A tleap script that builds the chain and sets N, CA, C and O, in Angstrom:
source leaprc.protein.ff14SB
mol = sequence {
  NMET ASN ASN ILE GLU GLU ARG ASP TYR TYR
  ASN ASN LEU LEU ASP ILE TYR GLY GLU LEU
  LEU SER LYS LYS GLN LYS THR ILE LEU TYR
  GLU ALA PHE SER LEU ASP ILE SER TYR SER
  GLU LEU ALA ILE GLU TYR ASN VAL SER ARG
  SER ALA ILE ASN ASP ALA ILE GLN LYS GLY
  LYS ASP LYS LEU ASP LYS PHE GLU LYS ASP
  LEU LYS ILE TYR GLU ASN SER VAL LYS THR
  LEU GLU ILE THR ALA LYS LEU LYS GLU ASP
  ASN GLU ASP LEU LYS ASP ASN GLN LEU ILE
  ASP GLU ILE GLU ARG MET ASN LYS HIE GLY
  CILE
}
set mol.1.N position { 0.860 -1.160 0.001 }
set mol.1.CA position { 0.006 -0.011 -0.001 }
set mol.1.C position { 0.910 1.240 0.003 }
set mol.1.O position { 1.768 1.381 0.874 }
set mol.2.N position { 0.715 2.139 -0.965 }
set mol.2.CA position { 1.519 3.359 -0.993 }
set mol.2.C position { 0.939 4.406 -0.038 }
set mol.2.O position { -0.103 4.180 0.577 }
set mol.3.N position { 1.600 5.523 0.082 }
set mol.3.CA position { 1.200 6.535 1.063 }
set mol.3.C position { -0.227 7.056 0.813 }
set mol.3.O position { -0.990 7.255 1.758 }
set mol.4.N position { -0.572 7.270 -0.432 }
set mol.4.CA position { -1.921 7.781 -0.752 }
set mol.4.C position { -2.979 6.733 -0.427 }
set mol.4.O position { -4.018 7.046 0.154 }
set mol.5.N position { -2.710 5.494 -0.805 }
set mol.5.CA position { -3.660 4.413 -0.499 }
set mol.5.C position { -3.794 4.228 1.008 }
set mol.5.O position { -4.895 4.021 1.519 }
set mol.6.N position { -2.666 4.304 1.720 }
set mol.6.CA position { -2.710 4.154 3.176 }
set mol.6.C position { -3.505 5.306 3.805 }
set mol.6.O position { -4.320 5.083 4.699 }
set mol.7.N position { -3.272 6.504 3.348 }
set mol.7.CA position { -3.972 7.657 3.874 }
set mol.7.C position { -5.484 7.524 3.625 }
set mol.7.O position { -6.292 7.774 4.519 }
set mol.8.N position { -5.854 7.125 2.392 }
set mol.8.CA position { -7.273 6.930 2.091 }
set mol.8.C position { -7.891 5.837 2.952 }
set mol.8.O position { -9.001 5.984 3.465 }
set mol.9.N position { -7.156 4.741 3.102 }
set mol.9.CA position { -7.655 3.625 3.903 }
set mol.9.C position { -7.912 4.060 5.349 }
set mol.9.O position { -8.980 3.801 5.903 }
set mol.10.N position { -6.936 4.714 5.941 }
set mol.10.CA position { -7.114 5.120 7.339 }
set mol.10.C position { -8.109 6.268 7.492 }
set mol.10.O position { -8.745 6.387 8.539 }
set mol.11.N position { -8.255 7.102 6.488 }
set mol.11.CA position { -9.319 8.115 6.527 }
set mol.11.C position { -10.688 7.426 6.560 }
set mol.11.O position { -11.580 7.839 7.302 }
set mol.12.N position { -10.842 6.384 5.757 }
set mol.12.CA position { -12.109 5.660 5.751 }
set mol.12.C position { -12.356 4.965 7.083 }
set mol.12.O position { -13.465 5.017 7.614 }
set mol.13.N position { -11.326 4.314 7.626 }
set mol.13.CA position { -11.490 3.663 8.928 }
set mol.13.C position { -11.765 4.698 10.025 }
set mol.13.O position { -12.544 4.440 10.943 }
set mol.14.N position { -11.133 5.854 9.928 }
set mol.14.CA position { -11.370 6.907 10.913 }
set mol.14.C position { -12.814 7.407 10.833 }
set mol.14.O position { -13.440 7.673 11.859 }
set mol.15.N position { -13.336 7.531 9.620 }
set mol.15.CA position { -14.756 7.917 9.461 }
set mol.15.C position { -15.679 6.897 10.114 }
set mol.15.O position { -16.673 7.270 10.738 }
set mol.16.N position { -15.364 5.634 9.977 }
set mol.16.CA position { -16.209 4.568 10.487 }
set mol.16.C position { -16.057 4.386 11.990 }
set mol.16.O position { -17.048 4.315 12.717 }
set mol.17.N position { -14.816 4.310 12.451 }
set mol.17.CA position { -14.542 3.908 13.841 }
set mol.17.C position { -14.002 5.042 14.721 }
set mol.17.O position { -13.687 4.813 15.889 }
set mol.18.N position { -13.891 6.241 14.186 }
set mol.18.CA position { -13.257 7.337 14.915 }
set mol.18.C position { -13.842 7.599 16.283 }
set mol.18.O position { -13.110 7.948 17.208 }
set mol.19.N position { -15.143 7.439 16.432 }
set mol.19.CA position { -15.786 7.710 17.726 }
set mol.19.C position { -15.372 6.697 18.802 }
set mol.19.O position { -15.623 6.909 19.988 }
set mol.20.N position { -14.748 5.619 18.390 }
set mol.20.CA position { -14.305 4.610 19.350 }
set mol.20.C position { -12.916 4.930 19.902 }
set mol.20.O position { -12.451 4.270 20.831 }
set mol.21.N position { -12.257 5.932 19.337 }
set mol.21.CA position { -10.944 6.381 19.813 }
set mol.21.C position { -11.118 7.500 20.818 }
set mol.21.O position { -12.187 8.100 20.931 }
set mol.22.N position { -10.036 7.772 21.552 }
set mol.22.CA position { -10.081 8.945 22.431 }
set mol.22.C position { -10.147 10.209 21.552 }
set mol.22.O position { -9.752 10.176 20.387 }
set mol.23.N position { -10.630 11.279 22.094 }
set mol.23.CA position { -10.766 12.517 21.337 }
set mol.23.C position { -9.402 12.980 20.817 }
set mol.23.O position { -9.284 13.386 19.661 }
set mol.24.N position { -8.378 12.919 21.666 }
set mol.24.CA position { -7.043 13.338 21.260 }
set mol.24.C position { -6.488 12.450 20.146 }
set mol.24.O position { -5.928 12.943 19.167 }
set mol.25.N position { -6.648 11.146 20.307 }
set mol.25.CA position { -6.165 10.207 19.301 }
set mol.25.C position { -6.867 10.424 17.968 }
set mol.25.O position { -6.231 10.423 16.914 }
set mol.26.N position { -8.165 10.606 18.022 }
set mol.26.CA position { -8.945 10.856 16.813 }
set mol.26.C position { -8.467 12.129 16.125 }
set mol.26.O position { -8.313 12.158 14.904 }
set mol.27.N position { -8.230 13.187 16.912 }
set mol.27.CA position { -7.795 14.462 16.364 }
set mol.27.C position { -6.433 14.327 15.717 }
set mol.27.O position { -6.227 14.819 14.608 }
set mol.28.N position { -5.493 13.668 16.388 }
set mol.28.CA position { -4.158 13.511 15.837 }
set mol.28.C position { -4.208 12.721 14.526 }
set mol.28.O position { -3.564 13.098 13.547 }
set mol.29.N position { -4.962 11.639 14.510 }
set mol.29.CA position { -5.073 10.838 13.281 }
set mol.29.C position { -5.739 11.642 12.159 }
set mol.29.O position { -5.324 11.567 11.002 }
set mol.30.N position { -6.771 12.408 12.510 }
set mol.30.CA position { -7.439 13.236 11.518 }
set mol.30.C position { -6.457 14.241 10.922 }
set mol.30.O position { -6.377 14.409 9.705 }
set mol.31.N position { -5.711 14.905 11.805 }
set mol.31.CA position { -4.759 15.898 11.323 }
set mol.31.C position { -3.672 15.276 10.459 }
set mol.31.O position { -3.263 15.860 9.456 }
set mol.32.N position { -3.205 14.094 10.843 }
set mol.32.CA position { -2.157 13.414 10.080 }
set mol.32.C position { -2.656 12.893 8.723 }
set mol.32.O position { -1.983 13.048 7.705 }
set mol.33.N position { -3.843 12.276 8.726 }
set mol.33.CA position { -4.310 11.646 7.488 }
set mol.33.C position { -5.213 12.534 6.629 }
set mol.33.O position { -5.092 12.527 5.403 }
set mol.34.N position { -6.092 13.279 7.237 }
set mol.34.CA position { -7.004 14.089 6.447 }
set mol.34.C position { -6.391 15.440 6.053 }
set mol.34.O position { -6.560 15.904 4.926 }
set mol.35.N position { -5.685 16.055 6.992 }
set mol.35.CA position { -5.116 17.372 6.747 }
set mol.35.C position { -3.664 17.298 6.278 }
set mol.35.O position { -3.083 18.310 5.888 }
set mol.36.N position { -3.080 16.098 6.318 }
set mol.36.CA position { -1.705 15.869 5.869 }
set mol.36.C position { -0.699 16.747 6.619 }
set mol.36.O position { 0.252 17.260 6.031 }
set mol.37.N position { -0.922 16.908 7.908 }
set mol.37.CA position { 0.018 17.654 8.743 }
set mol.37.C position { 1.156 16.696 9.114 }
set mol.37.O position { 0.916 15.555 9.506 }
set mol.38.N position { 2.368 17.167 8.987 }
set mol.38.CA position { 3.531 16.313 9.245 }
set mol.38.C position { 3.654 15.977 10.715 }
set mol.38.O position { 3.122 16.677 11.577 }
set mol.39.N position { 4.358 14.900 10.988 }
set mol.39.CA position { 4.598 14.484 12.380 }
set mol.39.C position { 5.325 15.575 13.139 }
set mol.39.O position { 5.036 15.803 14.314 }
set mol.40.N position { 6.255 16.249 12.500 }
set mol.40.CA position { 7.008 17.332 13.143 }
set mol.40.C position { 6.087 18.483 13.522 }
set mol.40.O position { 6.186 19.032 14.619 }
set mol.41.N position { 5.192 18.844 12.608 }
set mol.41.CA position { 4.233 19.922 12.912 }
set mol.41.C position { 3.280 19.528 14.033 }
set mol.41.O position { 2.941 20.352 14.883 }
set mol.42.N position { 2.855 18.286 14.035 }
set mol.42.CA position { 1.976 17.796 15.106 }
set mol.42.C position { 2.723 17.803 16.440 }
set mol.42.O position { 2.142 18.140 17.472 }
set mol.43.N position { 4.001 17.435 16.428 }
set mol.43.CA position { 4.801 17.438 17.658 }
set mol.43.C position { 4.871 18.848 18.235 }
set mol.43.O position { 4.762 19.034 19.447 }
set mol.44.N position { 5.050 19.817 17.386 }
set mol.44.CA position { 5.089 21.208 17.836 }
set mol.44.C position { 3.711 21.619 18.391 }
set mol.44.O position { 3.616 22.227 19.457 }
set mol.45.N position { 2.665 21.280 17.656 }
set mol.45.CA position { 1.292 21.641 18.082 }
set mol.45.C position { 0.946 21.054 19.432 }
set mol.45.O position { 0.312 21.725 20.246 }
set mol.46.N position { 1.341 19.830 19.691 }
set mol.46.CA position { 0.995 19.146 20.936 }
set mol.46.C position { 2.096 19.201 21.984 }
set mol.46.O position { 1.977 18.634 23.070 }
set mol.47.N position { 3.184 19.907 21.628 }
set mol.47.CA position { 4.298 20.096 22.551 }
set mol.47.C position { 4.831 18.758 23.082 }
set mol.47.O position { 5.042 18.579 24.282 }
set mol.48.N position { 5.038 17.827 22.143 }
set mol.48.CA position { 5.605 16.522 22.461 }
set mol.48.C position { 6.668 16.218 21.405 }
set mol.48.O position { 6.829 16.960 20.436 }
set mol.49.N position { 7.390 15.115 21.610 }
set mol.49.CA position { 8.395 14.735 20.637 }
set mol.49.C position { 7.763 14.135 19.376 }
set mol.49.O position { 6.615 13.691 19.384 }
set mol.50.N position { 8.535 14.137 18.313 }
set mol.50.CA position { 8.055 13.548 17.065 }
set mol.50.C position { 7.797 12.054 17.263 }
set mol.50.O position { 6.853 11.503 16.696 }
set mol.51.N position { 8.641 11.400 18.071 }
set mol.51.CA position { 8.446 9.963 18.301 }
set mol.51.C position { 7.166 9.714 19.095 }
set mol.51.O position { 6.532 8.675 18.915 }
set mol.52.N position { 6.770 10.644 19.969 }
set mol.52.CA position { 5.504 10.488 20.696 }
set mol.52.C position { 4.330 10.564 19.722 }
set mol.52.O position { 3.349 9.834 19.863 }
set mol.53.N position { 4.438 11.451 18.736 }
set mol.53.CA position { 3.380 11.532 17.716 }
set mol.53.C position { 3.380 10.261 16.880 }
set mol.53.O position { 2.317 9.720 16.575 }
set mol.54.N position { 4.554 9.783 16.510 }
set mol.54.CA position { 4.639 8.545 15.744 }
set mol.54.C position { 4.007 7.391 16.526 }
set mol.54.O position { 3.262 6.595 15.954 }
set mol.55.N position { 4.291 7.293 17.818 }
set mol.55.CA position { 3.711 6.247 18.667 }
set mol.55.C position { 2.190 6.375 18.736 }
set mol.55.O position { 1.469 5.385 18.612 }
set mol.56.N position { 1.709 7.606 18.934 }
set mol.56.CA position { 0.255 7.839 19.026 }
set mol.56.C position { -0.442 7.448 17.721 }
set mol.56.O position { -1.515 6.845 17.741 }
set mol.57.N position { 0.167 7.792 16.601 }
set mol.57.CA position { -0.434 7.459 15.313 }
set mol.57.C position { -0.394 5.938 15.098 }
set mol.57.O position { -1.368 5.356 14.621 }
set mol.58.N position { 0.701 5.311 15.440 }
set mol.58.CA position { 0.788 3.865 15.263 }
set mol.58.C position { -0.229 3.137 16.144 }
set mol.58.O position { -0.868 2.184 15.699 }
set mol.59.N position { -0.374 3.582 17.379 }
set mol.59.CA position { -1.355 2.967 18.277 }
set mol.59.C position { -2.771 3.188 17.744 }
set mol.59.O position { -3.603 2.283 17.811 }
set mol.60.N position { -3.048 4.360 17.227 }
set mol.60.CA position { -4.347 4.645 16.650 }
set mol.60.C position { -4.617 3.787 15.421 }
set mol.60.O position { -5.720 3.265 15.259 }
set mol.61.N position { -3.615 3.636 14.550 }
set mol.61.CA position { -3.771 2.776 13.392 }
set mol.61.C position { -4.005 1.332 13.812 }
set mol.61.O position { -4.828 0.629 13.225 }
set mol.62.N position { -3.276 0.897 14.833 }
set mol.62.CA position { -3.464 -0.474 15.334 }
set mol.62.C position { -4.880 -0.691 15.838 }
set mol.62.O position { -5.476 -1.739 15.588 }
set mol.63.N position { -5.424 0.299 16.549 }
set mol.63.CA position { -6.801 0.198 17.051 }
set mol.63.C position { -7.790 0.153 15.882 }
set mol.63.O position { -8.706 -0.670 15.865 }
set mol.64.N position { -7.594 1.051 14.900 }
set mol.64.CA position { -8.489 1.053 13.741 }
set mol.64.C position { -8.421 -0.275 13.000 }
set mol.64.O position { -9.447 -0.805 12.574 }
set mol.65.N position { -7.214 -0.813 12.846 }
set mol.65.CA position { -7.053 -2.119 12.188 }
set mol.65.C position { -7.770 -3.222 12.961 }
set mol.65.O position { -8.392 -4.099 12.361 }
set mol.66.N position { -7.686 -3.182 14.264 }
set mol.66.CA position { -8.363 -4.176 15.104 }
set mol.66.C position { -9.881 -4.071 14.974 }
set mol.66.O position { -10.573 -5.082 14.850 }
set mol.67.N position { -10.391 -2.840 15.004 }
set mol.67.CA position { -11.833 -2.652 14.832 }
set mol.67.C position { -12.286 -3.218 13.465 }
set mol.67.O position { -13.306 -3.900 13.370 }
set mol.68.N position { -11.510 -2.921 12.427 }
set mol.68.CA position { -11.885 -3.406 11.098 }
set mol.68.C position { -11.749 -4.921 11.015 }
set mol.68.O position { -12.585 -5.580 10.396 }
set mol.69.N position { -10.712 -5.482 11.626 }
set mol.69.CA position { -10.543 -6.943 11.611 }
set mol.69.C position { -11.737 -7.619 12.285 }
set mol.69.O position { -12.214 -8.653 11.818 }
set mol.70.N position { -12.211 -7.041 13.367 }
set mol.70.CA position { -13.313 -7.637 14.131 }
set mol.70.C position { -14.674 -7.377 13.468 }
set mol.70.O position { -15.518 -8.271 13.415 }
set mol.71.N position { -14.882 -6.178 12.973 }
set mol.71.CA position { -16.208 -5.774 12.513 }
set mol.71.C position { -16.380 -5.792 10.986 }
set mol.71.O position { -17.489 -6.007 10.498 }
set mol.72.N position { -15.333 -5.576 10.253 }
set mol.72.CA position { -15.315 -5.643 8.784 }
set mol.72.C position { -16.337 -4.688 8.119 }
set mol.72.O position { -16.870 -5.010 7.057 }
set mol.73.N position { -16.601 -3.569 8.709 }
set mol.73.CA position { -17.551 -2.625 8.122 }
set mol.73.C position { -17.000 -2.051 6.821 }
set mol.73.O position { -17.717 -1.988 5.822 }
set mol.74.N position { -15.746 -1.636 6.821 }
set mol.74.CA position { -15.153 -1.059 5.606 }
set mol.74.C position { -15.059 -2.116 4.508 }
set mol.74.O position { -15.421 -1.857 3.361 }
set mol.75.N position { -14.581 -3.289 4.854 }
set mol.75.CA position { -14.451 -4.368 3.873 }
set mol.75.C position { -15.794 -4.689 3.222 }
set mol.75.O position { -15.882 -4.840 2.004 }
set mol.76.N position { -16.834 -4.791 4.044 }
set mol.76.CA position { -18.169 -5.100 3.512 }
set mol.76.C position { -18.714 -3.939 2.677 }
set mol.76.O position { -19.422 -4.161 1.695 }
set mol.77.N position { -18.393 -2.720 3.057 }
set mol.77.CA position { -18.816 -1.569 2.283 }
set mol.77.C position { -18.190 -1.587 0.894 }
set mol.77.O position { -18.874 -1.348 -0.101 }
set mol.78.N position { -16.893 -1.868 0.827 }
set mol.78.CA position { -16.193 -1.940 -0.450 }
set mol.78.C position { -16.792 -3.048 -1.298 }
set mol.78.O position { -17.021 -2.852 -2.492 }
set mol.79.N position { -17.049 -4.200 -0.712 }
set mol.79.CA position { -17.643 -5.318 -1.453 }
set mol.79.C position { -19.021 -4.960 -1.987 }
set mol.79.O position { -19.358 -5.295 -3.123 }
set mol.80.N position { -19.823 -4.275 -1.164 }
set mol.80.CA position { -21.154 -3.857 -1.600 }
set mol.80.C position { -21.077 -2.917 -2.793 }
set mol.80.O position { -21.832 -3.055 -3.756 }
set mol.81.N position { -20.159 -1.960 -2.722 }
set mol.81.CA position { -20.008 -1.015 -3.843 }
set mol.81.C position { -19.529 -1.729 -5.107 }
set mol.81.O position { -19.953 -1.375 -6.207 }
set mol.82.N position { -18.662 -2.719 -4.971 }
set mol.82.CA position { -18.208 -3.487 -6.121 }
set mol.82.C position { -19.360 -4.281 -6.736 }
set mol.82.O position { -19.494 -4.338 -7.958 }
set mol.83.N position { -20.169 -4.879 -5.910 }
set mol.83.CA position { -21.316 -5.655 -6.396 }
set mol.83.C position { -22.333 -4.766 -7.087 }
set mol.83.O position { -22.845 -5.119 -8.150 }
set mol.84.N position { -22.629 -3.623 -6.501 }
set mol.84.CA position { -23.613 -2.717 -7.111 }
set mol.84.C position { -23.078 -2.166 -8.432 }
set mol.84.O position { -23.848 -1.983 -9.375 }
set mol.85.N position { -21.792 -1.903 -8.513 }
set mol.85.CA position { -21.207 -1.430 -9.774 }
set mol.85.C position { -21.346 -2.517 -10.856 }
set mol.85.O position { -21.687 -2.224 -12.002 }
set mol.86.N position { -21.081 -3.750 -10.479 }
set mol.86.CA position { -21.216 -4.864 -11.424 }
set mol.86.C position { -22.694 -5.029 -11.861 }
set mol.86.O position { -22.983 -5.242 -13.039 }
set mol.87.N position { -23.606 -4.926 -10.896 }
set mol.87.CA position { -25.031 -5.027 -11.241 }
set mol.87.C position { -25.449 -3.938 -12.222 }
set mol.87.O position { -26.185 -4.200 -13.173 }
set mol.88.N position { -24.979 -2.723 -11.989 }
set mol.88.CA position { -25.301 -1.615 -12.904 }
set mol.88.C position { -24.752 -1.871 -14.285 }
set mol.88.O position { -25.409 -1.593 -15.288 }
set mol.89.N position { -23.538 -2.405 -14.336 }
set mol.89.CA position { -22.886 -2.680 -15.593 }
set mol.89.C position { -23.657 -3.749 -16.376 }
set mol.89.O position { -23.757 -3.678 -17.601 }
set mol.90.N position { -24.200 -4.735 -15.660 }
set mol.90.CA position { -24.866 -5.864 -16.301 }
set mol.90.C position { -26.366 -5.623 -16.534 }
set mol.90.O position { -27.032 -6.430 -17.184 }
set mol.91.N position { -26.887 -4.527 -16.009 }
set mol.91.CA position { -28.327 -4.330 -16.045 }
set mol.91.C position { -28.666 -2.979 -16.651 }
set mol.91.O position { -28.145 -1.948 -16.227 }
set mol.92.N position { -29.553 -2.992 -17.658 }
set mol.92.CA position { -29.937 -1.753 -18.302 }
set mol.92.C position { -31.326 -1.280 -17.873 }
set mol.92.O position { -31.757 -0.209 -18.302 }
set mol.93.N position { -32.023 -2.025 -17.058 }
set mol.93.CA position { -33.353 -1.656 -16.582 }
set mol.93.C position { -33.221 -0.444 -15.642 }
set mol.93.O position { -32.533 -0.497 -14.623 }
set mol.94.N position { -33.906 0.653 -16.023 }
set mol.94.CA position { -33.825 1.890 -15.269 }
set mol.94.C position { -34.302 1.730 -13.842 }
set mol.94.O position { -33.684 2.259 -12.918 }
set mol.95.N position { -35.396 1.004 -13.649 }
set mol.95.CA position { -35.936 0.832 -12.296 }
set mol.95.C position { -34.955 0.063 -11.410 }
set mol.95.O position { -34.750 0.421 -10.250 }
set mol.96.N position { -34.349 -0.995 -11.957 }
set mol.96.CA position { -33.355 -1.746 -11.180 }
set mol.96.C position { -32.157 -0.894 -10.861 }
set mol.96.O position { -31.618 -0.972 -9.757 }
set mol.97.N position { -31.719 -0.067 -11.823 }
set mol.97.CA position { -30.580 0.801 -11.571 }
set mol.97.C position { -30.896 1.872 -10.509 }
set mol.97.O position { -30.007 2.297 -9.772 }
set mol.98.N position { -32.131 2.290 -10.438 }
set mol.98.CA position { -32.523 3.236 -9.374 }
set mol.98.C position { -32.433 2.560 -8.006 }
set mol.98.O position { -32.019 3.185 -7.030 }
set mol.99.N position { -32.821 1.288 -7.935 }
set mol.99.CA position { -32.691 0.531 -6.682 }
set mol.99.C position { -31.202 0.358 -6.320 }
set mol.99.O position { -30.819 0.471 -5.156 }
set mol.100.N position { -30.399 0.089 -7.315 }
set mol.100.CA position { -28.956 -0.061 -7.091 }
set mol.100.C position { -28.381 1.268 -6.588 }
set mol.100.O position { -27.562 1.281 -5.669 }
set mol.101.N position { -28.804 2.373 -7.182 }
set mol.101.CA position { -28.362 3.701 -6.732 }
set mol.101.C position { -28.725 3.924 -5.283 }
set mol.101.O position { -27.939 4.494 -4.526 }
set mol.102.N position { -29.894 3.487 -4.889 }
set mol.102.CA position { -30.325 3.645 -3.486 }
set mol.102.C position { -29.459 2.805 -2.545 }
set mol.102.O position { -29.110 3.256 -1.455 }
set mol.103.N position { -29.118 1.603 -2.957 }
set mol.103.CA position { -28.226 0.763 -2.158 }
set mol.103.C position { -26.864 1.440 -2.006 }
set mol.103.O position { -26.308 1.480 -0.909 }
set mol.104.N position { -26.333 1.965 -3.096 }
set mol.104.CA position { -25.049 2.664 -3.037 }
set mol.104.C position { -25.123 3.868 -2.098 }
set mol.104.O position { -24.208 4.099 -1.307 }
set mol.105.N position { -26.209 4.632 -2.185 }
set mol.105.CA position { -26.359 5.805 -1.336 }
set mol.105.C position { -26.394 5.408 0.139 }
set mol.105.O position { -25.742 6.029 0.978 }
set mol.106.N position { -27.164 4.366 0.438 }
set mol.106.CA position { -27.237 3.894 1.815 }
set mol.106.C position { -25.881 3.405 2.308 }
set mol.106.O position { -25.508 3.648 3.456 }
set mol.107.N position { -25.159 2.728 1.458 }
set mol.107.CA position { -23.849 2.194 1.820 }
set mol.107.C position { -22.851 3.321 2.106 }
set mol.107.O position { -22.092 3.256 3.073 }
set mol.108.N position { -22.861 4.359 1.251 }
set mol.108.CA position { -21.924 5.458 1.415 }
set mol.108.C position { -22.240 6.308 2.634 }
set mol.108.O position { -21.333 6.859 3.257 }
set mol.109.N position { -23.504 6.418 2.978 }
set mol.109.CA position { -23.917 7.311 4.065 }
set mol.109.C position { -24.317 6.567 5.318 }
set mol.109.O position { -24.946 7.139 6.207 }
set mol.110.N position { -23.957 5.290 5.400 }
set mol.110.CA position { -24.244 4.526 6.611 }
set mol.110.C position { -25.713 4.324 6.859 }
set mol.110.O position { -26.157 4.321 8.007 }
set mol.111.N position { -26.478 4.155 5.794 }
set mol.111.CA position { -27.919 3.894 5.835 }
set mol.111.C position { -28.611 4.975 6.567 }
set mol.111.O position { -29.833 4.939 6.711 }
savepdb mol mol.pdb
quit
């Protein structure tokens, strides 16, 4: 996984599971992944060492990975979007495609 893919992946996990993290951990991960603030800048902002920021981010990523391993919400969401895309591709019926669009909308917005 390259840096962009990793950032996107953890942004998605943060959207799904962020409320399960501490407020500070969620904020640090958000700033690192969504706002692309460097570890050095975060260290200055929080008045801690760069290694403390690195540790906090790694622990947060580990928690997000554990939540996803146990709950698989992101994995199932991706699978659902892949299936609906395939259904749309294979189906020209407007009414069926409207139903597929509704499934996609529900999946993207957490029903």
